[in-house]
TORZA-802938 format. One record per atom (N, C-alpha, C): residue number from 1; residue in one letter; atom name; x, y, z. Coordinates in nm, 3 decimals. Last residue first. Layout:
N
REC  NUM  a  CA  X  Y  Z
...
// end
This chain:
67
REC  67  s  N  -2.379  -1.146  4.013
REC  67  s  CA  -2.354  -1.186  4.153
REC  67  s  C  -2.427  -1.099  4.312
REC  66  a  N  -2.532  -1.033  3.812
REC  66  a  CA  -2.546  -1.166  3.855
REC  66  a  C  -2.541  -1.155  3.974
REC  65  e  N  -2.352  -0.764  3.787
REC  65  e  CA  -2.500  -0.770  3.805
REC  65  e  C  -2.553  -0.858  3.865
REC  64  d  N  -2.081  -0.948  3.750
REC  64  d  CA  -2.122  -0.841  3.791
REC  64  d  C  -2.322  -0.841  3.853
REC  63  a  N  -2.218  -1.051  3.457
REC  63  a  CA  -2.160  -1.126  3.545
REC  63  a  C  -2.166  -1.078  3.729
REC  62  a  N  -2.211  -0.822  3.279
REC  62  a  CA  -2.349  -0.894  3.341
REC  62  a  C  -2.327  -0.989  3.466
REC  61  k  N  -1.984  -0.684  3.344
REC  61  k  CA  -2.099  -0.604  3.416
REC  61  k  C  -2.221  -0.740  3.396
REC  60  r  N  -1.810  -0.921  3.165
REC  60  r  CA  -1.817  -0.901  3.271
REC  60  r  C  -1.880  -0.791  3.335
REC  59  q  N  -1.967  -0.881  2.872
REC  59  q  CA  -1.979  -1.005  2.997
REC  59  q  C  -1.974  -0.982  3.128
REC  58  q  N  -1.933  -0.599  2.844
REC  58  q  CA  -2.040  -0.598  2.878
REC  58  q  C  -2.079  -0.776  3.038
REC  57  q  N  -1.626  -0.651  2.835
REC  57  q  CA  -1.691  -0.627  2.919
REC  57  q  C  -1.803  -0.628  2.987
REC  56  l  N  -1.581  -0.842  2.667
REC  56  l  CA  -1.553  -0.894  2.746
REC  56  l  C  -1.694  -0.779  2.840
REC  55  e  N  -1.719  -0.661  2.389
REC  55  e  CA  -1.847  -0.770  2.456
REC  55  e  C  -1.770  -0.786  2.582
REC  54  a  N  -1.488  -0.482  2.383
REC  54  a  CA  -1.636  -0.448  2.441
REC  54  a  C  -1.729  -0.537  2.502
REC  53  e  N  -1.302  -0.644  2.279
REC  53  e  CA  -1.285  -0.590  2.453
REC  53  e  C  -1.404  -0.534  2.496
REC  52  v  N  -1.461  -0.729  2.119
REC  52  v  CA  -1.392  -0.791  2.157
REC  52  v  C  -1.401  -0.778  2.263
REC  51  k  N  -1.428  -0.414  1.897
REC  51  k  CA  -1.508  -0.537  1.978
REC  51  k  C  -1.544  -0.630  2.061
REC  50  k  N  -1.140  -0.405  1.989
REC  50  k  CA  -1.208  -0.314  2.074
REC  50  k  C  -1.356  -0.382  2.081
REC  49  e  N  -1.041  -0.640  1.811
REC  49  e  CA  -0.982  -0.602  1.915
REC  49  e  C  -1.072  -0.565  1.936
REC  48  d  N  -1.160  -0.511  1.568
REC  48  d  CA  -1.196  -0.621  1.609
REC  48  d  C  -1.153  -0.624  1.708
REC  47  a  N  -1.014  -0.289  1.516
REC  47  a  CA  -1.168  -0.247  1.515
REC  47  a  C  -1.202  -0.409  1.603
REC  46  h  N  -0.785  -0.377  1.457
REC  46  h  CA  -0.829  -0.295  1.579
REC  46  h  C  -0.909  -0.264  1.587
REC  45  l  N  -0.850  -0.556  1.258
REC  45  l  CA  -0.758  -0.597  1.310
REC  45  l  C  -0.825  -0.496  1.469
REC  44  e  N  -0.890  -0.337  1.057
REC  44  e  CA  -0.951  -0.382  1.057
REC  44  e  C  -0.945  -0.471  1.225
REC  43  a  N  -0.598  -0.167  1.051
REC  43  a  CA  -0.740  -0.091  1.124
REC  43  a  C  -0.852  -0.220  1.150
REC  42  d  N  -0.435  -0.360  0.950
REC  42  d  CA  -0.434  -0.331  1.116
REC  42  d  C  -0.515  -0.246  1.194
REC  41  e  N  -0.624  -0.383  0.670
REC  41  e  CA  -0.611  -0.502  0.742
REC  41  e  C  -0.512  -0.432  0.950
REC  40  k  N  -0.493  -0.077  0.642
REC  40  k  CA  -0.600  -0.129  0.604
REC  40  k  C  -0.669  -0.282  0.719
REC  39  q  N  -0.244  -0.099  0.609
REC  39  q  CA  -0.314  -0.041  0.693
REC  39  q  C  -0.451  -0.127  0.695
REC  38  r  N  -0.167  -0.308  0.405
REC  38  r  CA  -0.128  -0.323  0.567
REC  38  r  C  -0.169  -0.249  0.678
REC  37  e  N  -0.319  -0.216  0.205
REC  37  e  CA  -0.360  -0.282  0.219
REC  37  e  C  -0.296  -0.321  0.457
REC  36  a  N  -0.117  0.019  0.208
REC  36  a  CA  -0.274  0.103  0.240
REC  36  a  C  -0.300  -0.090  0.234
REC  35  e  N  0.131  -0.137  0.142
REC  35  e  CA  0.095  -0.051  0.252
REC  35  e  C  0.007  0.002  0.296
REC  34  e  N  0.070  -0.168  -0.120
REC  34  e  CA  0.086  -0.254  0.016
REC  34  e  C  0.053  -0.213  0.077
REC  33  k  N  0.043  0.055  -0.271
REC  33  k  CA  -0.040  -0.036  -0.247
REC  33  k  C  -0.053  -0.152  -0.134
REC  32  k  N  0.308  0.133  -0.232
REC  32  k  CA  0.198  0.202  -0.188
REC  32  k  C  0.066  0.150  -0.144
REC  31  k  N  0.412  -0.022  -0.399
REC  31  k  CA  0.484  -0.031  -0.227
REC  31  k  C  0.371  0.100  -0.187
REC  30  e  N  0.321  0.006  -0.635
REC  30  e  CA  0.261  -0.170  -0.570
REC  30  e  C  0.310  -0.121  -0.450
REC  29  a  N  0.510  0.265  -0.686
REC  29  a  CA  0.206  0.218  -0.708
REC  29  a  C  0.254  0.124  -0.636
REC  28  e  N  0.645  0.208  -0.763
REC  28  e  CA  0.592  0.248  -0.609
REC  28  e  C  0.542  0.210  -0.575
REC  27  q  N  0.647  0.055  -0.935
REC  27  q  CA  0.698  -0.061  -0.807
REC  27  q  C  0.682  0.042  -0.709
REC  26  k  N  0.578  0.277  -1.130
REC  26  k  CA  0.489  0.073  -1.120
REC  26  k  C  0.572  0.001  -0.972
REC  25  n  N  0.774  0.405  -1.131
REC  25  n  CA  0.686  0.439  -1.047
REC  25  n  C  0.572  0.337  -1.031
REC  24  n  N  0.979  0.251  -1.266
REC  24  n  CA  0.997  0.313  -1.087
REC  24  n  C  0.899  0.350  -0.989
REC  23  e  N  0.875  0.211  -1.474
REC  23  e  CA  0.906  0.087  -1.407
REC  23  e  C  0.915  0.155  -1.271
REC  22  a  N  0.907  0.471  -1.558
REC  22  a  CA  0.799  0.401  -1.625
REC  22  a  C  0.763  0.252  -1.499
REC  21  k  N  1.152  0.492  -1.549
REC  21  k  CA  1.128  0.647  -1.487
REC  21  k  C  0.947  0.573  -1.475
REC  20  e  N  1.250  0.285  -1.790
REC  20  e  CA  1.303  0.318  -1.626
REC  20  e  C  1.188  0.423  -1.503
REC  19  a  N  1.109  0.462  -1.952
REC  19  a  CA  1.105  0.336  -1.917
REC  19  a  C  1.100  0.317  -1.817
REC  18  n  N  1.277  0.632  -1.979
REC  18  n  CA  1.150  0.672  -2.037
REC  18  n  C  1.093  0.588  -1.949
REC  17  k  N  1.556  0.614  -2.068
REC  17  k  CA  1.477  0.661  -1.946
REC  17  k  C  1.372  0.645  -1.899
REC  16  q  N  1.498  0.438  -2.353
REC  16  q  CA  1.531  0.365  -2.217
REC  16  q  C  1.478  0.475  -2.047
REC  15  d  N  1.406  0.700  -2.410
REC  15  d  CA  1.330  0.582  -2.434
REC  15  d  C  1.299  0.500  -2.345
REC  14  d  N  1.670  0.839  -2.454
REC  14  d  CA  1.538  0.924  -2.334
REC  14  d  C  1.372  0.716  -2.333
REC  13  k  N  1.782  0.636  -2.609
REC  13  k  CA  1.870  0.660  -2.452
REC  13  k  C  1.708  0.749  -2.371
REC  12  a  N  1.678  0.669  -2.812
REC  12  a  CA  1.626  0.515  -2.718
REC  12  a  C  1.673  0.552  -2.597
REC  11  r  N  1.718  0.965  -2.902
REC  11  r  CA  1.595  0.880  -2.912
REC  11  r  C  1.574  0.787  -2.825
REC  10  s  N  2.000  0.905  -2.925
REC  10  s  CA  1.944  0.977  -2.826
REC  10  s  C  1.801  0.977  -2.814
REC  9  s  N  2.009  0.718  -3.218
REC  9  s  CA  2.086  0.709  -3.039
REC  9  s  C  2.012  0.807  -2.928
REC  8  k  N  1.859  0.924  -3.337
REC  8  k  CA  1.818  0.773  -3.291
REC  8  k  C  1.870  0.803  -3.202
REC  7  d  N  2.015  1.135  -3.369
REC  7  d  CA  1.905  1.157  -3.310
REC  7  d  C  1.845  1.027  -3.225
REC  6  s  N  2.253  1.025  -3.446
REC  6  s  CA  2.245  1.121  -3.372
REC  6  s  C  2.166  1.101  -3.275
REC  5  f  N  2.221  0.949  -3.745
REC  5  f  CA  2.191  0.870  -3.622
REC  5  f  C  2.220  0.920  -3.496
REC  4  c  N  2.088  1.231  -3.806
REC  4  c  CA  1.930  1.137  -3.786
REC  4  c  C  2.050  1.037  -3.726
REC  3  n  N  2.436  1.278  -3.841
REC  3  n  CA  2.296  1.408  -3.764
REC  3  n  C  2.151  1.298  -3.712
REC  2  g  N  2.534  1.140  -4.028
REC  2  g  CA  2.527  1.151  -3.887
REC  2  g  C  2.401  1.231  -3.832
REC  1  m  N  2.388  1.313  -4.290
REC  1  m  CA  2.380  1.163  -4.217
REC  1  m  C  2.371  1.140  -4.085
// end
């Protein structure tokens, strides 16, 4: 009988450890997702900056040719 209680206690501890691991994994996945979102936004911003820069160069070139 004492062994049965020990098994339940051990199983409860294992379940708790597994739940903690699952929560840690979930938090880690959320951090990675947020980082990926941030990198995506940075890349989009960089692309927008390049586009604006190219447009300005085109305008300068057109202005130089006009003068």
